[in-house]
KOLKOL-395741 format. One record per residue (C-alpha): x, y, z. Coordinates in steps of 0.2 Angstrom, whole numbers, padded with zeros to 4 digits, always signed. Layout:
<nodes>
XYZ;...
</nodes>
This chain:
<nodes>
+0136-0004+0100;+0138-0022+0098;+0127-0021+0083;+0137-0008+0074;+0153-0018+0077;+0144-0034+0070;+0140-0024+0054;+0159-0018+0054;+0167-0035+0054;+0153-0043+0042;+0158-0028+0030;+0176-0031+0033;+0175-0050+0029;+0164-0046+0013;+0178-0035+0007;+0191-0049+0009;+0181-0062+0000;+0178-0049-0015;+0198-0045-0014;+0203-0064-0014;+0189-0067-0029;+0196-0052-0039;+0215-0059-0036;+0210-0076-0043;+0202-0069-0058;+0215-0056-0061;+0231-0065-0058;+0229-0083-0053;+0218-0089-0066;+0231-0083-0081;+0245-0090-0071;+0237-0108-0069;+0232-0107-0089;+0251-0102-0093;+0255-0119-0085;+0240-0129-0091;+0237-0126-0110;+0221-0136-0108;+0214-0123-0099;+0216-0109-0111;+0200-0111-0121;+0191-0109-0104;+0200-0095-0097;+0188-0082-0103;+0173-0091-0096;+0182-0094-0079;+0185-0076-0079;+0166-0073-0083;+0162-0085-0068;+0173-0075-0056;+0167-0059-0062;+0148-0065-0060;+0153-0071-0042;+0159-0053-0037;+0145-0045-0045;+0133-0057-0035;+0143-0054-0019;+0144-0035-0022;+0125-0034-0027;+0119-0045-0012;+0128-0034-0001;+0119-0019-0009;+0102-0027-0008;+0104-0030+0009;+0110-0013+0014;+0095-0007+0003;+0082-0019+0013;+0088-0014+0030;+0087+0005+0026;+0069+0003+0019;+0064-0007+0035;+0071+0006+0047;+0063+0020+0037;+0046+0011+0037;+0047+0005+0055;+0052+0024+0061;+0037+0030+0051;+0025+0019+0062;+0021+0007+0048;+0011-0008+0056;+0021-0025+0057;+0009-0034+0046;+0010-0021+0032;+0029-0020+0034;+0029-0039+0030;+0020-0036+0014;+0030-0022+0008;+0048-0030+0014;+0044-0045+0003;+0040-0033-0012;+0055-0024-0010;+0066-0039-0008;+0058-0047-0024;+0062-0033-0033;+0080-0030-0028;+0084-0048-0031;+0077-0050-0046;+0088-0035-0052;+0103-0043-0044;+0099-0060-0053;+0097-0051-0069;+0114-0042-0067;+0124-0058-0063;+0116-0067-0078;+0123-0053-0088;+0140-0053-0080;+0140-0071-0087;+0137-0065-0104;+0119-0071-0106;+0109-0061-0118;+0093-0055-0108;+0085-0046-0121;+0073-0061-0126;+0069-0064-0107;+0065-0046-0104;+0053-0045-0119;+0044-0061-0115;+0044-0057-0096;+0037-0039-0101;+0023-0047-0112;+0019-0060-0099;+0018-0047-0086;+0006-0036-0097;-0006-0051-0099;-0005-0056-0081;-0007-0039-0075;-0023-0037-0086;-0030-0053-0080;-0026-0048-0062;-0029-0030-0062;-0044-0030-0050;-0034-0041-0038;-0017-0031-0039;-0027-0014-0035;-0034-0022-0021;-0018-0028-0014;-0009-0012-0017;-0024-0001-0010;-0024-0014+0006;-0005-0011+0010;-0009+0007+0007;-0022+0008+0019;-0015-0002+0032;+0003+0006+0032;-0005+0024+0033;-0016+0019+0046;-0031+0028+0037;-0042+0013+0045;-0038+0003+0058;-0047-0011+0069;-0060-0002+0082;-0062+0013+0070;-0082+0017+0068;-0082+0025+0051;-0092+0030+0036;-0086+0026+0019;-0092+0035+0003;-0088+0029-0013;-0093+0029-0030;-0095+0011-0030;-0109+0010-0016;-0127+0018-0019;-0126+0022+0000;-0112+0026+0011;-0107+0012+0022;-0106+0013+0040;-0098+0002+0052;-0084-0003+0066;-0069-0008+0058;-0065-0026+0061;-0051-0031+0050;-0040-0024+0036;-0033-0037+0025;-0025-0038+0009;-0039-0039-0002;-0054-0034+0008;-0057-0022+0024;-0072-0031+0035;-0084-0019+0044;-0098-0023+0056;-0112-0012+0053;-0125-0006+0065;-0136-0021+0063;-0122-0033+0068;-0120-0038+0048;-0102-0042+0043;-0098-0030+0027;-0083-0034+0017;-0077-0018+0006;-0064-0023-0007;-0050-0012-0005;-0048-0008-0024;-0062+0005-0017;-0051+0016-0009;-0040+0020-0025;-0055+0029-0032;-0065+0044-0027;-0067+0037-0009;-0068+0047+0007;-0068+0043+0026;-0077+0050+0040;-0071+0046+0057;-0087+0045+0067;-0079+0043+0085;-0079+0060+0096;-0081+0062+0114;-0083+0045+0119;-0097+0041+0107;-0102+0039+0089;-0106+0056+0079;-0118+0052+0066;-0126+0066+0052;-0144+0063+0048;-0151+0074+0035;-0171+0077+0035;-0183+0087+0024;-0198+0096+0029;-0212+0102+0017;-0213+0121+0015;-0231+0123+0020;-0227+0125+0039;-0213+0138+0046;-0197+0128+0047;-0192+0138+0063;-0206+0131+0072;-0204+0114+0065;-0186+0113+0071;-0190+0122+0088;-0203+0109+0093;-0192+0094+0086;-0178+0100+0099;-0191+0101+0114;-0197+0084+0110;-0178+0078+0107;-0174+0086+0125;-0187+0073+0133;-0179+0059+0124;-0178+0043+0136;-0161+0038+0140;-0163+0021+0132;-0162+0029+0115;-0143+0032+0117;-0143+0050+0110;-0130+0059+0122;-0132+0075+0112;-0138+0084+0096;-0138+0099+0086;-0149+0105+0072;-0145+0115+0056;-0155+0121+0042;-0145+0118+0028;-0157+0126+0014;-0175+0130+0007;-0182+0127-0010;-0200+0129-0017;-0207+0113-0009;-0196+0108+0006;-0183+0113+0020;-0168+0103+0023;-0162+0100+0040;-0145+0093+0046;-0145+0084+0064;-0129+0078+0071;-0133+0066+0084;-0119+0060+0096;-0124+0042+0103;-0117+0029+0114;-0112+0016+0102;-0114+0010+0084;-0127-0003+0089;-0139+0012+0095;-0138+0020+0078;-0155+0013+0070;-0164+0015+0087;-0158+0034+0087;-0161+0039+0069;-0179+0032+0070;-0182+0044+0086;-0176+0059+0078;-0186+0055+0062;-0202+0052+0074;-0197+0069+0083;-0198+0080+0067;-0213+0069+0059;-0223+0074+0075;-0217+0092+0076;-0223+0093+0057;-0240+0088+0061;-0241+0098+0077;-0237+0114+0069;-0248+0109+0053;-0263+0104+0065;-0261+0121+0074;-0262+0131+0058;-0277+0121+0054;-0286+0125+0070;-0283+0143+0067;-0293+0142+0051;
</nodes>
């Protein structure tokens, strides 16, 4: 209530100031010029100055009002405070740049040359900083939408990488997103990659990490037998492997190999290498067990 009352009084004061300035421009300046003839040549300049003041005050009020509305809308939408600061700065720069241009125009200054020069300079700077600008824009977008946030364990698929990048998000900055992979290594992913054909897979499930492993087995042995024996071996897994559960699916079969998809739920990301190695060994042992069984029957 107090805040609304303060805003009301502030608006009232601004309106009063604008009214006083308008009175000076419309009545007081011509009245003074009529008694001081030496001011007549400067009368129009004084009116332009007063007009610029009115435009400046009015534009400042509109700019503040627009910035406050945008800030409240973004705060209610759940935008992170760090991202809100970046967006707020950009909005203020744009609005106040427009305000300065309007005030200069009210002074009678021709802005055509400045606008053309600024446009050409903007194009040159934009081309030079294209990668940096795209990374900044992507960083603000990623942080503000909470697509990635610290603590998330994700796999990032992008055309920029030869293989998917898997890791835990440590930090989302303006230029880079910092991950820590299963080996404990720091991985810096440029935010510009998120503007392309990039997808994210959230790996967190049931208080663990869900990872999908794809394996191929030669078709010279029955694929059903291989998956069955591999499951039996995996059921006897030691606890230190870190696999909480698993699912085996057959994706397809070609003339040379059968392809399996194995979903494993591990306790934490640091156990991923150990878990995938164990699954690979299970299928390798299963394949050779079925293969040797066929050879012994012959």
